[in-house]
C-alpha positions in Angstrom: -40.8 -11.5 62.5 -40.0 -15.3 62.5 -41.1 -16.8 58.7 -41.9 -20.0 60.4 -44.8 -18.0 62.4 -45.8 -16.4 59.3 -45.9 -19.5 57.4 -47.7 -21.9 59.9 -50.6 -18.8 60.1 -51.0 -19.1 56.4 -51.4 -22.6 56.3 -53.5 -22.6 59.5 -55.7 -19.2 58.8 -55.4 -19.2 55.0 -58.5 -20.6 53.6 -60.0 -17.7 55.5 -58.0 -15.1 54.4 -58.4 -13.2 51.0 -55.7 -10.6 50.9 -52.2 -10.1 52.3 -50.2 -7.2 52.9 -46.6 -8.1 53.6 -43.8 -5.6 54.3 -40.8 -6.4 52.6 -38.7 -4.8 55.1 -39.7 -4.7 58.4 -39.2 -1.2 59.6 -38.5 -1.6 62.9 -35.9 -4.2 62.4 -34.6 -3.8 59.2 -35.5 -7.6 58.9 -35.6 -8.4 54.9 -38.6 -11.0 54.4 -38.7 -13.7 51.8 -41.1 -12.5 49.7 -40.9 -15.2 47.2 -41.5 -17.9 49.6 -44.3 -15.9 51.6 -46.3 -15.0 48.3 -45.6 -18.6 47.1 -47.5 -19.7 50.3 -50.2 -17.4 50.2 -51.2 -18.0 46.8 -51.2 -22.0 47.6 -54.3 -20.9 49.7 -55.7 -18.7 46.9 -54.8 -15.3 49.0 -54.1 -12.1 46.9 -50.8 -10.8 48.0 -49.6 -7.3 48.4 -46.2 -5.9 49.5 -45.4 -2.7 51.2 -42.5 -1.6 49.6 -41.6 1.7 51.7 -38.3 0.6 53.3 -37.3 -1.6 50.6 -37.6 0.4 47.5 -34.5 1.8 46.5 -32.6 0.1 49.3 -32.7 -4.0 48.5 -33.3 -5.8 44.9 -36.6 -6.1 44.4 -38.0 -8.5 42.0 -41.9 -8.6 42.2 -42.8 -10.1 38.5 -40.4 -13.0 39.2 -42.0 -13.7 43.0 -45.2 -13.4 41.2 -46.4 -10.3 43.6 -50.0 -9.7 42.7 -50.2 -5.9 43.9 -47.0 -3.7 45.7 -47.0 0.0 46.6 -43.8 2.1 47.5 -43.1 6.1 48.3 -40.0 7.6 46.9 -39.0 10.2 49.6 -37.3 7.7 52.0 -34.5 5.5 49.7 -35.2 7.1 46.7 -34.5 10.4 48.0 -37.2 12.8 46.5 -38.0 14.4 49.7 -41.3 15.6 51.3 -44.4 15.2 48.7 -42.4 13.1 46.5 -44.6 10.9 44.1 -45.7 7.4 45.2 -45.2 3.7 43.0 -47.6 0.5 42.4 -47.4 -2.2 40.8 -50.1 -4.5 39.3 -49.1 -8.0 38.3 -49.7 -8.4 34.5 -52.1 -11.3 35.0 -54.8 -8.5 36.5 -54.3 -6.6 33.4 -56.0 -6.9 29.6 -52.6 -7.8 28.5 -52.3 -10.3 31.1 -55.4 -12.3 30.0 -58.2 -10.7 32.9 -61.0 -8.4 31.3 -62.4 -7.6 34.8 -59.1 -5.3 35.5 -59.1 -2.8 32.5 -55.8 -0.9 31.7 -55.5 2.7 32.1 -53.2 4.2 29.9 -51.8 8.0 29.7 -52.7 10.7 32.3 -56.1 10.0 33.3 -56.5 6.9 31.2 -57.6 7.1 27.2 -60.2 5.4 24.7 -58.1 3.7 21.4 -60.6 4.1 19.1 
């Protein structure tokens, strides 16, 4: 995948796109994408960015908050060696949580969430 082609597509079609889901690593080739650069290009067009970390987590350095990624998901059975049935993981940028100032995305805490009152 040529990042130049992705950036050109974002620039050309970005005003019509609401969510982009990017692979951190293209699993057929092992190519590591510049998620920070692609996230910025998407967000400059108002696109929410999600990252598939299935082949990246436990394999390469990941800086989701530093890259300003909106959300990400991953499994643990590949490079974290949990085996079949292992748990998955999800990241939601703090800007979408009550702590980040967004009242439309309530923060759930504990196993099923809780009422702090």
